[in-house]
LOMARPA-740891 format. One record per atom (N, C-alpha, C): residue in three letters; x, y, z. Coordinates in steps of 0.02 Angstrom, whole numbers, plus 50000, padded with zeros to 5 digits. Example, Ala and Ser with C-alpha at 12.3 -4.5 7.8 and 13.67 -1.06 7.14 Angstrom:
2
Ala506604971650390/Ala506154977550390/Ala506604983550390/Ser506424988850354/Ser506844994750357/Ser506455000250394/
# end
This chain:
198
Val494415238051633/Val493865238451558/Val493245236151577/Leu492695238551582/Leu492085235751562/Leu491765233951485/Tyr491635224551494/Tyr491395225951429/Tyr490675226151418/Ala490355226551359/Ala489655227351344/Ala489255222451390/Asp489345215651400/Asp488955212451425/Asp488845214151507/Glu489545216451520/Glu489445218651600/Glu489105224251621/Ile489235228351573/Ile488955235651570/Ile488215232951575/Gly487955228751532/Gly487165227451530/Gly486975224551591/Gln487205218851626/Gln487285218251686/Gln487145222751744/Leu487635226651720/Leu487525232151779/Leu487005236151795/Glu486765238851727/Glu486145241751702/Glu485535237251737/Ser485485230151714/Ser484965228651733/Ser484925228151793/Ser485485226251842/Ser485475227151913/Ser485265232151943/Phe485435239751916/Phe485375246551946/Phe484485246951945/Asn484265244051873/Asn483455245751864/Asn483165241651914/Ala483285236451927/Ala483025232151971/Ala483015234052046/Leu483605237652070/Leu483585238952118/Leu483205246652116/Ile483175251252067/Ile482685256352061/Ile482005254152072/Leu481865248452032/Leu481065246452038/Leu480865243152103/Ser481315238952134/Ser481265236852190/Ser481205242852264/Asn481495248152251/Asn481455253952302/Asn480725256352269/Asn480575258552208/Asn479935260852175/Asn479435256952236/Gln479285250252220/Gln478945246952267/Gln478775247552327/Val479395247752353/Val479285248852436/Val478975256352443/Val479275261652401/Val478895266952415/Val478225268452408/Glu477995263952357/Glu477285264852319/Glu476915261952398/Gln477225255052420/Gln476805250952471/Gln476825257052532/Ala477265261352554/Ala477345266452604/Ala476885270852587/Arg476785271352537/Arg476295277552521/Arg475565274352539/Thr475575267752506/Thr474835265652518/Thr474565264552597/Ile475135263252630/Ile475145261152714/Ile474945269852727/Ala475285273152722/Ala475195279952743/Ala474575282652717/Gly474155280952686/Gly473525282352642/Gly472925278652682/Gly473255274352736/Gly472595271352761/Gly472505264052747/Asp472735263152710/Asp472655256352662/Asp473075250152691/Tyr472845246452737/Tyr473265240852765/Tyr473145233652738/Met472795233552675/Met472455226152658/Met472915224852603/Glu473485228852584/Glu473935225452529/Glu474525221852565/Glu474515215952529/Glu475265212852564/Glu475835214452540/Gly476275216052574/Gly476925217152577/Gly477205212652530/Arg477675216052461/Arg478155210452421/Arg478765210652437/Leu478985204352471/Leu479635201952485/Leu479965201052437/Arg480635203752436/Arg480975203952383/Arg481555197152394/Ser481555193952459/Ser481915188452464/Ser481685188052549/Lys481805179652572/Lys481665177852653/Lys482175183152685/Asp482705186852674/Asp482985190152698/Asp482945198752699/Asp482445199152664/Asp482195208752646/Asp481945210952721/Thr482305213452755/Thr482245214052823/Thr481675222452817/Leu481805226252781/Leu481295231552750/Leu480695229852742/Gly480595224552693/Gly480015222652662/Gly479565216952724/Leu480055214952768/Leu479765212252825/Leu479575215452879/Ser479955221152887/Ser479715226352935/Ser479035230252917/Leu479015231752857/Leu478365236052826/Leu477675230252833/Ser477885224452812/Ser477185219552825/Ser477125218152902/Arg477475218352937/Arg477365218853016/Arg477105225453043/Met477385231053017/Met476955237253019/Met476235238152991/Thr476195235452940/Thr475435235652907/Thr475015230752941/Arg475295225052971/Arg474875220153008/Arg474565223953075/Ala475065227753113/Ala475005229653155/Ala474485235353175/Leu474505239953115/Leu474215245253109/Leu473535244153092/Ala473245237153048/Ala472595235453040/Ala472295232453089/Val472645230553132/Val472395227553209/Val472145233653249/Arg472695239053230/Arg472365244453276/Arg471725248753262/Gln471805247553184/Gln471175251953147/Gln470555248453164/Gln470645241753169/Gln469875237853189/Gln469855237753257/Glu470475238553302/Glu470075239553369/Glu469685246953378/Asn470225251953350/Asn469725258853351/Asn469085260753329/Glu468935256253264/Glu468285255053247/Glu467945251253281/Thr467995246653312/Thr467535243153369/Thr467495247353435/Glu467985249453454/Glu468055255353512/Glu467325261153497/Asn467595264953446/Asn467065270553417/Asn466375266853408/Trp466305262053387/Trp465585257553367/Trp465315255953426/Leu465675254653498/Leu465445253153562/Leu465165260453593/Lys465775264153578/Lys465585272353627/Lys464885274753577/Ser464865274453513/Ser464385277553489/Ser463715274853504/Gly463645266353519/Gly462995263453539/Gly462845265653616/Gln463375265953661/Gln463225266453718/Gln462905274653732/Asn463205279253689/Asn462975285953700/Asn462285285753666/Gln462145281853607/Gln461375282553578/Gln460975278453626/Leu461105273253659/Leu460665269053714/Leu460485274353765/Gly460995278653785/Gly460785282453831/Gly460305286753818/Glu460445291053756/Glu459935295653734/Glu459155291853720/Cys459215286253700/Cys458575282753694/Cys458235281853773/Met458535280853807/Met458395280153882/Met458035285553919/Arg458395291753904/Arg458215298453935/Arg457415300553926/Gly457295301953974/Gly456635305253986/Gly456025299253980/Asn456295292253976/Asn455825287053990/Asn455885285854075/Leu455315286754094/Leu455325285054175/Leu454985280454190/Glu454325277654141/Glu454225272054164/Glu454455267254125/Leu454305259954171/Leu454755254154164/Leu454595250954089/Gln454005250854085/Gln453815247254018/Gln453945249753950/Pro453905257453948/Pro454035260153871/Pro454805262553883/Leu455275260553941/Leu456005261353953/Leu456245255853925/Ala456035250353951/Ala456215242353931/Ala455905240753853/Thr455505243453825/Thr455285243053762/Thr455855247653722/Ala455985253453733/Ala456375258253698/Ala457065253553701/Val457285252553759/Val457995247953757/Val458075242453698/Val457405237453713/Val457405232153668/Val457505234353584/Asn457095238953571/Asn456895243453498/Asn457835243253474/Phe457965248453526/Phe458825251353501/Phe459345244753500/Leu459225241153566/Leu459795234953547/Leu459555231153477/Ala458945228553473/Ala458695225653407/Ala459085228853334/Glu458915235253334/Glu459065238153273/Glu459735239053279/Trp460175241753334/Trp460835241153328/Trp461265236153307/Leu460975230153334/Leu461345224453314/Leu461095219453267/His460675223853229/His460315220653168/His459995214453169/Ser459665214153231/Ser459195208953251/Ser458535208453218/Gln458085203453195/Gln457355205653185/Gln456895202653237/Ala457255200353279/Ala456755200953354/Ala457045200553417/Gly456705203053473/Gly457065202953533/Gly456505203753611/Cys456725203753645/Cys456345202553709/Cys456835204453772/Leu456625209253820/Leu457075210753876/Leu456535208953945/Tyr456935204653986/Tyr456535203654047/Tyr456965206654103/Leu456345209354150/Leu456855211854206/Leu456795207454267/Met457125207754311/Met457185203454377/Met456735207454416/Asp456235203254455/Asp455815204054513/Asp456135202154559/Asp456325206054608/Asp456665204054659/Asp456205201354718/Lys455565202354722/Lys455145199454760/Lys454835192854747/Thr454775190854688/Thr454465185054663/Thr455135181954661/Gly455815183454631/Gly456295178054608/Gly456285177254542/Leu455835179854505/Leu455495180354420/Leu455975185054389/Leu455975182554311/Leu456105187854271/Leu455425189154241/Arg455305195754219/Arg454685196554200/Arg454725201354128/Leu454405198554081/Leu454445201654037/Leu454195209354016/Gln454625213753998/Gln454535220454000/Gln454385223653941/Gly454775221753882/Gly454935224253811/Gly455055218653760/Arg454645220853709/Arg454615215453646/Arg454885219553590/Tyr455215216853537/Tyr455445218253478/Tyr455205213253411/Ala454785215653383/Ala454385212653329/Ala454195204853344/Leu453985202953404/Leu453705196353442/Leu453015196353450/Ala452685191653426/Ala452115190453450/Ala452015188253531/Glu451385190653560/Glu451345189253631/Glu451505182353645/Ala451255176853616/Ala451285169453620/Ala452025169153626/Glu452465172353594/Glu453065169553569/Glu453595169853642/Ala453475173453685/Ala453855175753746/Ala453375175253814/Pro453555171053843/Pro453235169753918/Pro453225176753961/Ala452865176853990/Ala452725183354028/Ala453195182654101/Arg453365177554112/Arg453945177054150/Arg454355172854161/Leu454865169354186/Leu455225166254180/Leu455665164154253/Gly455795158454263/Gly456095155954325/Gly456885157354309/Leu457185158154370/Leu457915157454366/Leu458055150154336/Gly458515149754283/Gly458555142654263/Gly458225140954213/Glu457585144454201/Glu457135141154143/Glu457315144254084/Gly457335139054034/Gly457435141453969/Gly458245145753969/Leu458375146953901/Leu459015150053901/Leu459155157353940/Ala458525160453930/Ala458835168353974/Ala458745165754047/Gly458325162154084/Gly458325160354150/Gly459005157854158/Gln459365152554129/Gln459965149854130/Gln460505154654118/Ala460425157954077/Ala461035164854064/Ala461045167754132/Ala460345170054146/Ala460365174154213/Ala460885169954266/Val460635163454271/Val460905159854325/Val461845159554321/Asn462035158854263/Asn462675158654248/Asn463025165654250/Arg462505170254240/Arg462695178354231/Arg463355177454178/Gln463245173454104/Gln463635174154054/Gln463115173953994/Pro463465178853937/Pro463145178053877/Pro463025171653835/Met462535170653815/Met462555163253767/Met462285166153687/Leu462835162053648/Leu462595163653568/Leu462415157353558/Val461915156353524/Val461615150253491/Val461605149753428/Ser461925145353382/Ser461765145453313/Ser461345141153293/Asp461335139953233/Asp460945134153203/Asp460335132253242/Leu459945137253236/Leu459335134153284/Leu458865131253244/Pro458305125653286/Pro458015121253238/Pro457395126653202/Ala457135122753146/Ala456885125653106/Ala455975128753143/Asp455965124053191/Asp455385125053211/Asp455455129053285/Tyr455975132053286/Tyr456125135853372/Tyr455595141953372/Phe455375146753327/Phe454995151153324/Phe454985154553246/Lys454515157053221/Lys454765161753178/Lys454575169953163/Ile455125172653126/Ile455115179253130/Ile454825181353066/Gly454175185653102/Gly453625185453031/Gly453745193653020/Ser453345194452944/Ser453145200152927/Ser452495199152886/Ala452235204052852/Ala451755204052809/Ala451665199752763/Leu452395199352737/Leu452495195752671/Leu452825188052674/Gly452815185252744/Gly453105179352748/Gly453345177552818/Glu453655173552849/Glu453865169752902/Glu454605166552880/Thr455165165952932/Thr455825161652922/Thr456065161452995/Pro456225155653008/Pro456645155053076/Pro457245158853076/Pro457435161853145/Pro458045163753155/Pro458535158353143/Arg459245162053134/Arg459785157353128/Arg460105157053190/His460265163553226/His460565164153292/His460145166953336/Leu460355167153414/Leu460155168453483/Leu460575170753507/Leu460545177653534/Leu460975178553574/Leu460595180253649/Val460855178453714/Val460455179353763/Val461105182853818/Val460835189353824/Val461395192653873/Val461075194353945/Pro461355192653996/Pro461195194554067/Pro461485202854075/Phe461035205154118/Phe461475211754128/Phe461445213354198/Leu461925215154235/Leu462185217654303/Leu462255223554316/Phe462125226254384/Phe462205232054415/Phe462535231454481/Glu463175233354488/Glu463595230754544/Glu463455223754559/Glu463495219554529/Glu463605212754554/Glu462825210254547/Arg462195212854549/Arg461645211454551/Arg461355211254473/Leu461045204954466/Leu460555205254420/Leu460075208454412/Val460015212354348/Val459485216454340/Val459065213454292/Gly459175209054231/Gly458805207954194/Gly459235203854130/Val458855201054081/Val459195196454016/Val458765200153971/Phe459105200753903/Phe458905203453850/Phe459045196153799/Glu458505195153754/Glu458765190053693/Glu458505193953633/Leu459095191853585/Leu459015194753523/Leu459005189653471/Ala458525188853415/Ala458675184453368/Ala458765187053304/
# end
C-alpha cells in the first residue's frame, strides 16, 4: 500500500527524470543544429550520458574550427592564384601579391622583398600603403627583421612595437602598428623572398 507522501515522492522523481531527459534531448538538438558553444548540464559527476555529450560537443567544436581554418586557407590560396594570373612582370606581380596578402590578413601596411641570387641581396619589389622612405630598396641577409627571417627561414611575429617604429598613415592621421609579421617564402628549399605585414 502506497501512502500519499510516497506517491508524491514517486511523482516528483518521475518529473525530475522527465525534465532531465528533456534537457538531454534539447542539448542533443542544439548540437545537431551545429551550435557547439553551449556547455552540457551534468546531473552528477557520474552522468555518463552528459559527460559523453560534453566530450562530443568539444570534439565537434574543434573539428568545425579546423574545417573553417582549412576553408579559409584554401580560399586564400585560390584567390592569391587568381591575383597572380596574367601578371608576368616582376614588379606588378609583387605589388599584386603584397596587396592581396595585406588585404586578406587585414594588415594596414606591407612590403615584399625578393631574393636577387646574383647579388645575394633582398630587393624591394612591392609595397602596400608604405611611403618609399619607410622600406629600404635592398637588404642583406641577416639585416633587419626581414633579413634575419630570410637567414632563419622562419616566420617572425613581433608584438608591442615601439611607438617610433614607423607610422601607418592616412589622410586623416597616423598611428604606429601594433604587430609585425615577417615571413620568408621558399620554393624547393630555395629562398625566394620575404614579406612583412604590419
